[in-house]
C-alpha positions in Angstrom: 102.8 154.3 150.8 106.3 154.2 149.6 106.9 150.8 151.2 103.7 149.4 149.6 104.7 150.7 146.2 108.1 149.1 146.4 106.6 145.7 147.4 104.1 146.0 144.6 106.9 146.7 142.1 108.8 143.7 143.3 105.7 141.5 142.8 105.2 142.9 139.3 108.8 142.1 138.4 108.5 138.5 139.6 105.4 137.9 137.5 106.6 139.6 134.4 110.1 138.1 134.2 110.5 134.4 133.1 111.5 132.2 136.0 114.7 130.1 135.5 113.1 126.8 136.6 114.8 123.5 136.8 112.5 122.4 133.9 113.8 125.2 131.7 117.3 123.8 132.1 116.2 120.2 131.9 117.6 117.7 129.4 114.2 117.7 127.7 114.4 121.5 127.1 117.8 121.1 125.7 116.6 118.2 123.5 113.7 120.4 122.2 116.2 123.2 121.4 118.5 120.7 119.6 115.7 119.3 117.5 114.3 122.7 116.6 117.8 123.7 115.4 119.1 120.5 113.8 116.3 118.0 113.5 116.7 114.3 113.8 120.4 113.3 113.9 120.8 110.2 116.0 124.6 110.1 116.0 125.0 113.7 117.1 122.1 113.5 119.6 123.5 110.5 121.4 126.8 112.4 122.0 125.2 115.5 123.6 125.9 115.9 127.3 122.2 116.5 128.0 121.4 113.1 126.4 123.3 111.3 129.1 121.8 113.1 132.1 119.2 111.2 134.1 115.5 111.8 133.4 112.4 111.6 135.5 109.5 109.4 134.3 107.6 112.6 133.2 110.7 113.9 131.4 111.2 110.5 129.6 107.6 110.6 128.3 108.1 114.1 127.0 111.4 113.3 125.4 109.8 110.2 123.8 107.1 112.4 122.2 109.6 114.9 120.9 111.9 112.2 119.4 109.0 110.4 117.7 107.9 113.6 116.0 111.4 114.5 114.9 112.1 111.0 113.6 108.8 110.9 111.6 109.6 114.3 110.1 113.0 113.1 109.1 111.6 109.9 107.4 109.0 111.9 105.5 111.7 114.3 104.2 114.4 111.8 103.3 112.4 108.8 102.0 109.7 110.4 99.9 111.6 109.5 96.7 112.0 105.8 97.5 108.3 105.6 98.4 107.4 107.3 95.2 109.6 104.9 93.2 108.3 102.0 95.3 111.7 100.4 95.9 114.1 99.8 98.7 117.9 99.7 98.0 120.4 98.0 100.3 124.0 97.8 99.0 123.7 96.1 95.6 120.2 94.7 96.2 116.9 96.4 95.1 113.5 95.3 96.4 110.5 96.7 94.4 107.1 96.7 96.0 103.5 97.6 95.4 100.6 98.1 97.8 96.9 98.8 98.1 94.8 100.3 100.8 91.7 98.5 102.1 89.0 99.7 104.3 88.6 102.7 106.6 91.7 103.6 108.6 91.2 103.1 112.3 92.0 105.9 114.7 95.0 103.8 116.0 96.5 103.4 112.5 96.3 100.8 109.7 97.2 97.2 109.7 100.2 96.2 107.4 100.3 92.9 105.6 103.6 92.1 103.9 102.8 89.3 101.4 105.7 87.3 99.8 105.3 85.7 96.4 106.4 82.2 95.3 108.8 81.1 92.6 112.6 81.2 93.3 115.3 79.4 91.4 113.8 80.5 88.2 114.3 83.2 85.4 113.2 86.7 86.4 110.1 86.6 84.3 108.8 83.7 86.2 109.3 85.4 89.5 107.8 88.6 88.1 104.7 86.6 87.2 104.5 85.2 90.7 104.8 88.8 92.0 101.9 89.9 89.9 99.8 87.0 91.0 100.6 87.7 94.7 99.3 91.2 94.3 95.8 89.8 93.5 95.8 86.9 96.0 94.4 88.3 99.2 92.2 91.2 100.3 92.2 92.2 103.9 89.1 93.9 105.3 91.3 96.8 106.4 94.9 97.7 106.1 97.9 98.1 103.7 98.4 95.0 101.6 102.0 95.3 100.4 103.6 92.8 98.0 107.4 93.1 97.6 109.3 91.7 94.6 112.2 89.5 95.9 115.6 91.2 95.3 117.0 88.0 93.8 115.8 85.0 91.7 117.5 82.4 93.8 115.7 79.5 95.5 116.0 81.2 98.9 114.2 84.4 97.8 112.9 85.5 101.2 115.3 84.3 103.9 118.7 85.7 102.9 120.3 88.3 105.2 119.3 91.3 103.2 115.6 90.7 103.7 115.3 91.5 107.4 116.7 95.0 107.1 114.7 95.7 104.0 111.5 94.7 105.7 112.5 96.7 108.7 112.9 99.8 106.5 109.6 99.1 104.7 107.8 98.9 108.1 109.5 102.1 109.2 108.4 103.9 106.0 104.8 102.7 106.1 104.4 103.8 109.7 105.1 107.3 108.6 103.7 107.5 105.0 100.5 105.4 105.5 100.0 105.7 109.3 100.5 102.0 109.9 100.1 100.9 113.5 103.6 99.4 114.4 101.8 96.9 116.7 99.7 95.5 113.9 102.2 94.3 111.3 101.8 90.9 109.7 103.8 88.8 107.2 102.5 86.1 105.0 103.7 84.1 101.9 102.9 81.3 99.5 105.3 78.5 98.4 108.8 80.1 98.4 107.1 83.0 100.2 105.9 80.5 102.8 109.6 79.4 103.1 110.3 83.0 104.0 107.5 83.1 106.6 108.8 79.9 108.3 112.2 81.6 108.7 111.5 85.3 109.1 108.6 85.0 111.6 110.8 83.5 114.5 113.7 85.9 113.9 111.6 89.0 113.3 108.8 88.1 115.8 109.3 91.3 117.9 108.4 93.4 114.9 105.2 91.4 114.2 101.8 90.7 115.6 101.3 87.5 113.7 102.4 85.5 110.6 100.8 83.1 108.1 102.7 80.4 106.2 101.1 78.9 103.1 102.6 75.9 101.2 106.2 76.5 102.2 109.1 74.6 103.7 111.0 75.5 106.9 114.4 74.2 105.9 116.5 74.3 109.2 114.6 76.9 111.1 113.2 76.5 114.7 109.7 77.6 115.9 111.0 78.6 119.4 111.0 82.4 118.6 107.3 82.3 117.8 106.3 82.4 121.5 104.7 85.9 121.5 103.0 86.1 118.2 100.2 84.4 116.4 101.3 81.8 113.8 99.1 80.0 111.3 100.1 77.4 108.9 98.2 76.2 105.8 99.1 73.3 103.7 97.5 71.1 101.0 97.1 67.5 102.1 98.6 66.3 98.9 101.4 68.9 98.7 104.2 66.2 98.8 107.0 68.0 97.0 110.0 68.3 99.4 107.7 66.6 102.0 106.0 69.9 102.6 102.8 68.2 103.8 104.7 65.8 106.2 106.7 68.7 107.6 103.6 70.8 108.1 102.1 67.9 110.2 105.3 67.7 112.2 105.2 71.5 112.9 101.6 71.1 114.0 102.8 68.7 116.7 105.8 70.9 117.6 103.6 74.0 118.1 101.1 72.0 120.1 103.8 70.7 122.3 105.3 74.1 122.8 101.9 75.6 123.8 101.2 72.7 126.1 104.4 73.3 128.0 103.9 77.1 127.9 100.1 77.8 127.8 100.6 81.6 127.7 102.6 81.4 124.5 102.7 79.8 121.0 99.2 80.7 119.9 98.8 79.0 116.6 96.4 77.5 114.1 97.4 74.7 111.7 95.1 73.7 108.9 95.9 70.8 106.5 93.4 71.3 103.6 91.9 67.9 102.5 92.4 66.9 98.9 94.4 70.0 98.0 97.9 70.0 96.5 100.3 72.9 96.3 97.4 75.2 95.2 94.7 75.5 97.9 92.1 77.4 95.8 92.4 80.3 98.2 91.0 78.2 101.1 94.1 79.6 102.9 92.8 83.2 102.7 91.1 82.7 106.1 94.6 83.2 107.5 94.3 87.0 106.9 91.3 87.4 109.2 92.9 85.0 111.7 96.0 87.1 111.9 94.1 90.4 112.4 93.0 89.1 115.8 96.5 89.7 117.1 98.2 92.9 118.3 101.9 92.9 119.1 103.1 92.8 122.8 106.6 94.3 122.6 107.1 94.0 126.4 106.0 90.4 127.1 106.5 88.8 130.5 108.6 86.0 128.9 110.9 85.9 125.9 112.4 82.9 124.0 115.1 84.2 121.7 116.6 81.7 119.3 119.1 83.1 116.8 119.1 81.8 113.3 121.9 81.9 110.8 120.7 85.4 110.0 121.2 87.1 113.4 119.7 90.1 115.1 121.1 92.3 117.9 117.8 92.9 119.6 114.6 91.0 120.4 111.8 92.5 122.4 113.4 94.0 125.6 116.7 92.1 125.2 119.8 93.0 123.2 123.3 91.8 122.7 126.6 93.2 121.4 127.9 92.5 118.0 130.2 89.8 119.3 127.3 87.9 121.0 125.1 87.4 117.9 126.1 83.8 117.7 124.1 81.5 115.2 121.6 79.3 117.0 122.2 80.9 120.4 119.3 80.6 122.8 118.2 82.9 125.5 115.1 82.5 127.7 114.2 85.4 130.0 111.3 86.6 132.0 110.3 89.5 134.2 107.9 90.1 137.0 107.8 93.8 137.9 111.3 94.6 139.2 112.7 91.1 139.0 114.3 89.9 135.7 115.3 86.3 135.3 117.6 84.7 132.7 116.5 81.1 132.6 118.6 79.9 129.6 121.6 81.6 128.2 124.1 81.0 125.4 125.7 84.5 125.4 128.3 86.2 127.5 126.7 89.6 128.0 123.1 90.6 127.7 121.4 94.0 127.7 118.1 94.3 129.4 116.0 97.3 128.3 113.3 98.9 130.4 110.7 101.6 130.6 108.2 102.7 133.2 105.4 100.5 131.7 107.5 97.5 132.7 108.6 98.5 136.2 109.0 101.6 138.4 112.4 102.8 137.4 112.7 105.0 140.5 113.1 101.7 142.4 115.9 99.2 142.2 115.7 96.2 139.9 117.2 92.8 140.3 118.6 90.5 137.5 119.1 86.8 138.3 120.8 84.3 136.0 120.7 80.8 137.2 121.5 80.8 141.0 123.3 84.1 140.9 122.1 87.7 141.2 124.1 89.5 138.5 122.7 93.0 139.1 120.9 94.9 141.8 120.3 98.6 141.6 118.5 101.5 139.9 118.8 102.0 136.2 118.9 105.5 134.8 116.5 106.8 132.1 118.2 108.8 129.4 117.6 110.5 126.1 120.6 108.6 124.7 118.9 105.3 125.3 115.6 106.6 123.8 117.5 107.8 120.7 119.4 104.5 120.3 116.4 102.3 120.6 114.4 104.4 118.1 117.3 104.7 115.6 117.8 100.9 115.5 114.5 100.3 113.7 112.6 103.5 113.5 109.8 101.8 115.5 108.1 104.5 117.7 106.7 101.9 120.0 110.0 100.1 120.4 111.7 102.9 122.4 113.1 102.1 125.8 114.3 104.8 128.2 116.8 102.7 130.2 119.0 99.7 129.9 121.5 97.7 131.9 124.2 95.3 130.6 124.9 92.2 132.6 127.8 89.7 132.3 126.6 86.1 132.4 129.7 84.0 131.7 
């Protein structure tokens, strides 16, 4: 009896005392404790020892969920005032905005339409009037219809370097405050706003599902970066100022040629409206419904990254260092499961970002550039990479758990 009682007591102790499992001491458990104590702090998070330890696929998924919630809570706490004031500040620039909600919110989150007004190179009151007009111009069946007021009154209202980070911040805010689906963000614009679409859509394509250009001029921009989004162009047949109508016809041919050479990309619709001048009597409003057919693919099989004069450090699952953001640089890359191929390259080093939806990270990957294999091996998942890729844009769907840097020149 004594022997049985001792065994029973031991069993009782085992089941009543918390077990020190490997999961209890895992990086995810330490992340949970950090966030509970200090909340979202990307700089400090990235420096923690646990953030640099390797994760399993299951741990990476759990860490992703924890970080998304912490980041959203941080945005809600720190940006409520700017959302209430409806203005974004960046250095000396201020961008006011207004928005309306349309339709019933889907379970997956709302669409977001950022609609840029015309004007430019005019007194503030003229651009203010254009802003007010843009607010009434389009009405999506569902979504957030947001109209920003350009921070300047110069001719290039919407394609100066401050616009990209301001739009990124707007998107980040609306994801949290209006439950916007980050994979269903669209930009559109009329006249000078159309100029902005021509330029912003290729360089911000990885943040967009589709874009609509109305009555604008592309200036020097290239359509190459549009490969993975929907792009629609509307122009009045008689809109001859700055040869807008002629250039629109040229772009129609360019987009058709790009799609012919790459049938899986460059989905587009170009409509030249007969008899119309610069004002198309809202015939262009069909672009809103056309765009809504598209959902962003942030991990496409193929990427064409053409830098503009305003440069970005990341594009889909690629990134570069500060020194490699060269104007007009071109990178073409593709992946097929564990094989990543750099077909065209104008940079010295390239960062390839990965997660388990792209390839099995428990197996080696191979990176090929030209006729050389520049990397073969396993790539480690880490909390630090998740934190970095979330902090860059605040896009909860744009988080990657692993990355590898390769030297190409």
